[in-house]
C-alpha positions as CSV (number, residue, x, y, z in Angstrom):
1,M,-14.0,-10.5,-16.7
2,T,-11.0,-12.3,-16.1
3,G,-7.9,-10.5,-14.7
4,P,-4.3,-10.9,-14.6
5,K,-3.3,-14.1,-13.6
6,L,-1.7,-14.2,-9.9
7,E,-0.5,-17.7,-8.8
8,C,1.5,-17.9,-5.0
9,Y,3.1,-21.2,-4.8
10,A,3.7,-21.5,-0.9
11,L,7.4,-22.6,-0.4
12,H,7.2,-23.7,3.6
13,D,4.3,-25.2,5.5
14,P,3.0,-23.2,6.9
15,S,3.9,-20.2,5.0
16,P,3.4,-16.7,6.0
17,Q,-0.5,-15.8,5.7
18,L,-1.3,-13.9,2.7
19,V,-4.3,-11.4,2.8
20,A,-6.1,-8.9,0.7
21,A,-5.0,-5.2,2.2
22,A,-7.5,-3.3,4.4
23,A,-7.9,0.4,4.1
24,D,-7.8,1.4,7.5
25,R,-4.4,2.6,9.3
26,D,-4.0,3.0,13.2
27,W,-3.2,6.7,12.6
28,M,-5.9,7.6,10.0
29,D,-8.0,5.9,13.2
30,A,-6.7,8.6,15.5
31,T,-7.4,11.8,13.5
32,N,-10.1,13.8,14.4
33,Q,-13.6,12.4,13.5
34,H,-11.3,10.1,11.0
35,F,-11.2,12.9,9.0
36,A,-8.3,11.2,7.2
37,Y,-10.5,8.6,5.7
38,R,-11.9,11.8,3.7
39,C,-9.1,11.4,1.4
40,T,-10.3,8.5,-1.2
41,P,-6.9,8.3,-2.5
42,L,-5.3,7.3,0.6
43,S,-7.9,4.7,1.4
44,I,-7.4,3.1,-2.0
45,A,-3.9,3.0,-2.1
46,N,-4.1,1.2,1.1
47,A,-6.1,-1.7,0.0
48,S,-4.8,-1.8,-4.0
49,G,-2.7,-5.3,-3.1
50,W,-2.2,-7.9,-0.7
51,E,-0.1,-8.5,2.3
52,V,2.4,-10.9,3.7
53,L,2.1,-10.8,7.5
54,N,4.8,-11.7,9.8
55,P,4.3,-15.1,11.4
56,V,6.0,-14.4,14.9
57,G,6.9,-11.2,16.5
58,F,10.6,-10.0,17.1
59,S,12.6,-7.0,17.7
60,A,15.7,-5.8,15.5
61,T,18.4,-3.6,16.6
62,W,21.1,-1.5,14.2
63,T,24.3,-0.8,15.7
64,G,24.7,1.9,13.1
65,W,27.9,0.2,11.6
66,N,27.8,-1.4,8.5
67,G,28.5,-5.2,9.1
68,K,25.7,-8.1,8.8
69,Q,26.2,-8.9,12.5
70,D,25.2,-5.1,13.3
71,V,21.9,-5.5,13.4
72,I,20.9,-8.0,15.7
73,L,17.4,-9.8,16.0
74,R,15.8,-11.3,19.2
75,P,12.2,-12.8,18.8
76,H,9.6,-12.2,21.1
77,E,9.0,-15.5,22.5
78,A,11.6,-17.8,23.6
79,G,12.6,-20.5,20.8
80,V,10.7,-19.2,18.2
81,N,12.3,-19.6,14.6
82,L,13.0,-16.4,12.7
83,R,13.9,-18.2,9.6
84,H,11.6,-16.0,7.2
85,T,14.0,-13.1,8.2
86,G,17.5,-12.4,6.9
87,L,21.0,-10.0,7.2
88,F,22.1,-10.4,3.5
89,F,23.2,-7.0,2.5
90,G,24.6,-5.2,6.0
91,H,24.5,-1.5,6.0
92,G,21.3,-1.3,8.2
93,I,19.4,-3.4,6.1
94,L,16.8,-6.0,7.5
95,S,15.3,-8.9,4.6
96,F,12.4,-10.8,5.0
97,H,11.6,-14.3,3.2
98,P,7.8,-13.8,1.6
99,G,7.6,-17.7,2.2
100,Y,5.9,-17.4,-1.7
101,L,7.2,-18.0,-5.4
102,F,4.9,-15.7,-7.4
103,R,4.3,-16.1,-11.1
104,T,2.1,-13.7,-12.8
105,D,1.3,-13.2,-16.8
106,P,3.8,-12.5,-18.8
107,D,3.0,-8.7,-19.2
108,W,3.0,-7.9,-15.3
109,T,5.3,-7.5,-13.0
110,M,4.8,-7.1,-9.0
111,W,5.5,-4.0,-7.4
112,V,6.9,-5.1,-3.8
113,R,7.2,-2.7,-0.9
114,G,5.9,-1.9,2.3
115,S,2.0,-1.2,3.3
116,P,1.1,2.2,2.0
117,N,0.7,4.5,4.3
118,R,1.7,2.5,7.2
119,L,4.3,4.4,9.4
120,K,7.2,2.7,11.3
121,D,9.6,4.8,13.1
122,G,13.2,3.7,12.7
123,I,13.1,1.8,10.0
124,Q,11.7,2.6,6.2
125,P,10.5,-0.1,3.7
126,L,12.2,-0.3,0.4
127,D,10.5,-0.7,-2.9
128,G,11.4,-3.5,-5.8
129,I,9.4,-4.1,-9.0
130,V,10.0,-7.8,-10.1
131,E,9.6,-9.9,-13.3
132,T,7.4,-12.3,-11.9
133,G,6.1,-13.4,-15.3
134,W,9.2,-15.6,-15.9
135,L,11.0,-15.9,-12.5
136,P,11.9,-19.3,-10.9
137,F,12.8,-17.9,-7.6
138,T,11.8,-15.8,-5.5
139,F,12.9,-12.3,-3.8
140,T,13.6,-10.6,-0.3
141,M,11.5,-7.8,0.8
142,N,13.9,-5.5,2.2
143,W,13.4,-2.6,5.3
144,K,16.5,-0.2,5.8
145,F,16.9,1.5,8.9
146,T,17.0,5.3,9.1
147,R,19.1,5.3,12.2
148,P,20.7,3.4,14.8
149,C,17.9,2.2,17.2
150,T,15.4,-0.7,17.8
151,V,12.4,-1.5,15.9
152,H,9.5,-4.0,16.9
153,F,7.5,-6.4,14.2
154,E,4.8,-7.6,15.8
155,K,3.0,-11.4,14.7
156,G,0.6,-10.0,12.4
157,E,1.9,-7.1,11.1
158,P,2.3,-7.1,7.6
159,F,6.0,-7.1,6.4
160,C,5.3,-7.1,2.5
161,F,2.9,-5.6,0.3
162,I,2.5,-7.0,-3.4
163,T,0.5,-5.6,-6.3
164,L,0.8,-6.0,-10.1
165,V,1.9,-3.4,-12.6
166,P,2.1,-3.7,-16.6
167,A,5.0,-4.9,-17.3
168,V,6.4,-2.2,-20.1
169,T,3.3,0.1,-21.0
170,I,4.2,2.8,-18.9
171,E,7.6,3.1,-21.4
172,S,5.3,4.2,-24.2
173,V,3.9,7.0,-21.8
174,Q,5.1,10.1,-23.5
175,P,4.2,12.8,-20.9
176,V,3.1,16.5,-22.6
177,I,3.3,19.5,-20.6
178,H,0.5,22.2,-21.3
179,R,-0.8,25.3,-20.1
180,I,-4.4,25.4,-18.7
181,A,-5.2,28.3,-20.4
182,E,-5.2,26.3,-23.6
183,N,-7.9,24.0,-22.4
184,A,-10.7,26.5,-21.7
185,E,-13.3,24.0,-20.2
186,L,-10.7,22.5,-17.8
187,N,-9.8,25.9,-16.7
188,R,-12.8,26.8,-15.8
189,E,-13.3,23.6,-13.6
190,Y,-10.3,24.3,-12.1
191,K,-11.3,27.9,-11.4
192,S,-14.8,26.9,-10.3
193,W,-13.2,24.1,-8.1
194,T,-10.5,26.7,-6.6
195,S,-13.3,29.7,-5.8
196,E,-15.5,26.7,-4.1
197,R,-12.9,25.6,-1.8
198,T,-11.9,28.8,-0.5
199,K,-15.3,29.8,0.2
200,F,-16.0,26.5,2.1
201,S,-12.9,26.5,4.0
202,A,-13.5,30.1,4.9
203,A,-17.2,29.2,6.1
204,I,-15.6,26.1,7.8
205,D,-13.0,28.6,9.8
206,L,-16.0,30.8,10.4
207,G,-18.3,28.2,12.0
208,D,-20.8,28.1,9.5
209,P,-23.5,25.8,10.2
210,L,-24.1,24.3,7.1
211,A,-20.5,23.8,6.2
212,N,-19.8,22.1,9.4
213,E,-22.5,19.8,8.6
214,Q,-21.4,19.0,5.3
215,K,-17.6,18.6,7.1
216,W,-16.0,18.2,3.8
217,Q,-16.7,18.9,-0.2
218,K,-17.3,15.5,-1.9
219,N,-16.5,16.0,-5.4
220,Y,-14.0,13.6,-5.9
221,L,-15.6,11.0,-3.2
222,V,-19.1,11.1,-6.0
223,G,-16.9,11.8,-9.1
224,R,-18.4,15.0,-9.9
225,S,-17.0,18.0,-11.5
226,P,-17.3,21.3,-9.6
227,S,-20.0,22.4,-12.2
228,G,-21.9,19.8,-10.7
229,N,-21.2,17.1,-13.3
230,S,-20.8,13.2,-13.0
231,V,-17.4,12.7,-15.0
232,A,-15.8,9.8,-13.4
233,G,-17.1,6.8,-15.0
234,D,-17.2,3.4,-14.6
235,N,-13.9,3.2,-13.0
236,H,-14.5,5.3,-10.1
237,R,-13.7,3.7,-7.0
238,V,-14.6,4.8,-3.4
239,K,-13.2,1.6,-1.9
240,R,-11.5,-1.8,-3.0
241,N,-12.8,-5.1,-3.2
242,L,-9.6,-7.3,-3.5
243,K,-10.2,-11.0,-3.7
244,A,-8.8,-13.1,-1.0
245,P,-6.4,-15.7,-1.8
246,I,-7.7,-19.0,-1.9
247,W,-5.4,-22.6,-2.3
248,A,-6.2,-24.3,-5.6
249,D,-6.5,-28.0,-4.0
250,K,-9.2,-26.6,-1.3
251,P,-12.7,-25.5,-1.6
252,P,-13.8,-22.1,-0.7
253,A,-14.7,-21.3,2.7
254,S,-18.4,-21.3,3.3
255,E,-20.3,-18.2,3.1
256,D,-22.8,-18.7,5.7
């Protein structure tokens, strides 16, 4: 099955590296027994797009004032060109040029943001949705300082995360609120899940050996309801497997 089109026109030679996003995060690695990776939705979100990597390391300092000159950039290495960054808006906003003009099918748009669940103290990535189905020019990836401070963007660190979303389908969605008691089967499954989770948490707290061996309940991981039925269907994923970008005029690398 052919997926939606994503064409990436490099604007410079070289342009910043564009890669399929990875599921791992430093802070998740540092959790006890890597327990953060037990949250499948977290890992799936981390890898549900592509990242643009910073070509050179630099620091950015915000003085706390609102002028463009109040963000000061310093490369980590003398003489390095920071042409992929800009100070267009003031108010403690740092902008990046992605280095690509992206084109998608008309029915799809591009969600531009920071990498999901990647933490950076002192500065916050700003989200934007761009109509890349027709756009003949590019956009900026913007970050907003949260306080006067200095932050560092290392070489190879992602400064932009892109993923695709349908352009207007969400506008046809009508949220409908129900009382869960109206759906008897779903209500039974929810109560069963609540009961089992409470018992499992209590067993962990009491040091129950079987619970400790199991470590966590895996209903979501295996797409199973609390009653034991397999309910997730063919779209269930425990990890992403996105395609790496390739050059249109170059053969794919050998897979020896």
